[in-house]
C-alpha positions as CSV (number, residue, x, y, z in Angstrom):
1,X,137.8,77.5,141.3
2,X,139.0,77.3,137.7
3,X,140.4,79.5,135.1
4,X,137.9,80.4,132.3
5,X,139.1,80.8,128.7
6,X,137.3,82.4,125.8
7,X,137.2,81.7,122.1
8,X,136.3,84.7,120.1
9,X,133.8,83.9,117.3
10,X,133.1,86.2,114.3
11,X,129.6,87.5,113.7
12,X,129.0,85.1,110.8
13,X,129.6,82.0,113.0
14,X,127.5,83.4,115.8
15,X,124.6,84.0,113.3
16,X,125.0,80.6,111.8
17,X,124.8,78.9,115.2
18,X,121.7,81.0,116.2
19,X,118.1,79.7,116.1
20,X,116.6,83.1,116.4
21,X,117.9,86.6,115.6
22,X,115.5,89.4,116.8
23,X,115.4,93.1,117.6
24,X,114.3,93.5,121.2
25,X,114.0,96.0,124.0
26,X,114.8,95.3,127.6
27,X,112.0,95.1,130.2
28,X,112.1,95.8,133.9
29,X,113.2,94.1,136.0
30,X,115.8,93.4,133.3
31,X,118.1,90.9,135.2
32,X,116.6,88.2,137.3
33,X,118.1,85.1,138.7
34,X,117.3,81.4,139.0
35,X,118.7,79.8,142.1
36,X,119.4,76.1,141.5
37,X,120.1,73.8,144.5
38,X,123.1,71.4,144.2
39,X,122.6,69.7,147.6
40,X,122.5,65.9,147.4
41,X,119.2,64.2,148.4
42,X,119.1,63.8,152.1
43,X,121.4,66.7,152.9
44,X,121.0,68.1,156.4
45,X,120.9,71.5,154.8
46,X,117.9,70.9,152.6
47,X,115.4,73.8,153.1
48,X,118.0,75.9,154.9
49,X,120.7,76.3,152.3
50,X,122.3,79.6,153.5
51,X,125.9,80.7,154.2
52,X,128.3,79.7,155.5
53,X,129.0,77.4,152.6
54,X,131.5,74.5,152.2
55,X,134.9,75.4,150.9
56,X,136.6,72.6,149.0
57,X,140.0,74.1,149.8
58,X,139.3,73.9,153.6
59,X,141.0,70.7,154.8
60,X,138.9,70.6,158.0
61,X,135.8,69.9,156.0
62,X,137.3,66.8,154.2
63,X,136.2,64.4,157.0
64,X,132.5,65.3,156.5
65,X,130.2,63.3,154.2
66,X,128.5,65.0,151.3
67,X,125.3,65.1,153.4
68,X,127.1,67.1,156.1
69,X,128.4,69.7,153.7
70,X,126.5,72.9,152.8
71,X,127.1,73.6,149.1
72,X,126.3,77.0,147.6
73,X,123.4,77.1,145.1
74,X,124.1,77.9,141.5
75,X,122.9,81.4,140.5
76,X,121.9,81.6,136.9
77,X,120.9,85.1,135.7
78,X,118.5,85.7,132.9
79,X,117.3,88.7,131.0
80,X,113.8,89.9,130.1
81,X,113.0,91.4,126.7
82,X,110.1,92.4,124.5
83,X,110.5,91.2,120.9
84,X,110.1,94.1,118.5
85,X,111.0,92.4,115.2
86,X,111.9,88.9,114.1
87,X,114.9,89.0,111.8
88,X,115.3,85.2,111.5
89,X,113.8,82.2,113.2
90,X,114.7,78.6,112.2
91,X,112.6,75.5,112.5
92,X,110.0,74.9,115.2
93,X,111.4,77.8,117.3
94,X,108.9,80.0,115.5
95,X,106.3,78.5,117.8
96,X,108.0,80.0,120.8
97,X,108.6,83.5,119.7
98,X,106.7,86.3,118.0
99,X,106.7,90.1,117.7
100,X,105.4,91.7,120.9
101,X,106.3,88.6,123.0
102,X,108.0,88.9,126.3
103,X,111.0,86.5,126.4
104,X,113.3,85.2,129.1
105,X,116.8,84.9,127.8
106,X,119.3,82.8,129.7
107,X,123.1,83.4,129.6
108,X,125.1,81.4,127.1
109,X,126.7,78.2,128.4
110,X,124.7,78.3,131.6
111,X,124.1,74.5,131.6
112,X,127.9,73.9,131.3
113,X,128.6,76.3,134.1
114,X,125.9,74.6,136.2
115,X,127.5,71.2,135.6
116,X,130.9,72.6,136.4
117,X,129.6,74.1,139.7
118,X,128.0,70.8,140.8
119,X,131.1,68.8,139.8
120,X,133.4,71.2,141.7
121,X,131.4,71.1,144.9
122,X,130.1,67.5,144.9
123,X,133.1,65.7,143.3
124,X,136.0,68.1,143.7
125,X,136.5,68.3,139.9
126,X,138.3,71.5,138.8
127,X,137.9,71.9,135.1
128,X,139.0,75.0,133.1
129,X,136.3,75.6,130.5
130,X,136.5,77.2,127.1
131,X,133.5,79.3,126.2
132,X,132.6,80.9,122.9
133,X,132.3,84.7,123.0
134,X,131.2,87.4,120.5
135,X,133.0,90.8,120.5
136,X,129.9,93.0,120.6
137,X,130.1,96.8,120.3
138,X,127.9,97.0,123.5
139,X,130.1,97.5,126.5
140,X,127.6,96.8,129.3
141,X,124.2,95.3,128.4
142,X,122.8,96.0,131.8
143,X,123.2,99.8,131.2
144,X,122.3,99.7,127.5
145,X,118.8,101.1,127.2
146,X,118.2,101.2,123.4
147,X,116.7,98.3,121.5
148,X,119.3,95.7,120.4
149,X,119.8,92.7,118.2
150,X,119.8,89.4,120.1
151,X,121.3,86.2,118.7
152,X,119.9,83.2,120.5
153,X,119.6,79.4,120.6
154,X,116.4,77.7,121.6
155,X,116.7,75.7,124.9
156,X,114.1,72.9,124.4
157,X,114.6,71.5,127.9
158,X,113.5,74.8,129.5
159,X,111.3,76.0,126.6
160,X,113.1,79.3,126.4
161,X,116.0,81.0,124.6
162,X,119.6,81.5,125.6
163,X,122.3,83.7,124.1
164,X,124.2,81.8,121.4
165,X,127.6,82.8,122.9
166,X,128.6,85.1,125.7
167,X,127.7,88.6,124.7
168,X,125.8,87.6,121.5
169,X,123.9,90.8,121.1
170,X,124.6,93.9,119.0
171,X,123.5,97.5,118.7
172,X,121.1,98.5,116.0
173,X,123.8,100.9,114.7
174,X,125.7,97.7,113.6
175,X,122.6,96.5,111.6
176,X,124.4,96.7,108.2
177,X,127.1,94.2,109.4
178,X,124.5,92.0,111.1
179,X,122.3,92.1,108.0
180,X,125.2,90.9,105.8
181,X,126.1,88.1,108.2
182,X,122.4,87.2,108.4
183,X,122.3,86.8,104.6
184,X,125.4,84.6,104.7
185,X,124.0,82.4,107.5
186,X,120.9,81.5,105.6
């Protein structure tokens, strides 16, 4: 589809851009997915959107109208956590998060990825994105079982949080570094 590039952001910048910084533990099921349909209204595949899907690189499909093409849905994973401690919450976001709350956290940049997915399939636009990414000490969050520090933005449209950047989480063993950046971000 496209080539994705990443811009590494230092911890201080990630903290400054975050609406909420919390200590949280994962809940099971940890990873869940939202499936978002990208079919245009009136598509012959509405209600039966299953493979095989349209391939924009397949020349045989070019003669079909948008309503005759079966576009794959966009899969957006999210993570479930229990908030153990609020380290910093800015503005009105405090109304949406508290200690002991269960929160759903979307991946960073999911709305840009969703838009790119729709534009690729519906308009044939191939755009190479640049996403912000934090160099966390946690190698694989899906296998990480200890509580961790989450750096998040509030997504007002969906009334939930999303990671501030890709991989904007950190282990508690890095608390000293996070605490210093948190003090600088205030």
